[in-house]
C-alpha positions, 0 to 999 in steps of 0.5 A: 612286606615292607613298603619303599619308605621302610626299605629306604629308612632301613638303608639309611639306618646303616649310616647312623651318624648322618643328617639326611636330606632327600630330593626327587628328580625324574631324569637319571642324567640329573642323578648322575650330574648331582652325584658327580658335580654336587647338588645345586639348591636355592636359598637354603637346603631345606627349600630344595630337599626334605630332612628325614629321620630314618628312625621314623620310617613313616616319615620317609614313607610320607616323603616318598608319597608326597614327592612322587610326582617329582620323579622316581629317583630320590637323591640322598644327601648325607652329612655326618652330624659331626661335620654338620655341627662344625658347619653350624659352629663356623656359621654362628662364629662367622655370622653367616648362613650355614649354606655359605659354609657348606657350598663348594662354589661361590653363591650367585643370584638366580633369575628369581633373586634367590642365592644359589649354592652347591652341596659337594658331591662328597655329601651325596650318599647316592640315590634310591630308585623308587620303582625298583626299591634299589639303593645305589651308593655314590662312589664320591661320598666321603663321610669325613669330608668337611668343606670348611677345611678346603675353603672359608665361608663364601661371601654373599654377593651383593644383590644386583640392582635391576634398575641400573 
């Protein structure tokens, strides 16, 4: 009998040519919001999610174990490798972070002075219910979506001066 990490890894293997980032949440309403509006994150995508390799089921199992206190729903961000490479190339040529290329909204500063970005719902593959071990695909996911075709890299806003 497979454990839940092995089940999720097997599901992700069907989407071979993607980089995967996982994020857990407790509330189903948050899952729905992310699938419809995108994944809002601070600073860098790996600061709010964990990149996993589905060819290493132990890695996925470890993620599910380590992040279980964050909730039973695992959001799956799946960015095709070809698109991610475009984001990286544009980022390097523009001398800006990949987050500025990837974001579908203008970045802004959070209350703790971190830049906040939004990953498109078209990069949200779906979610995995850790209680039932079921995968639900997001109808908004689009493996051909390339944010750079729709908007140039966002400009980082100037950090507000708290003393003015």
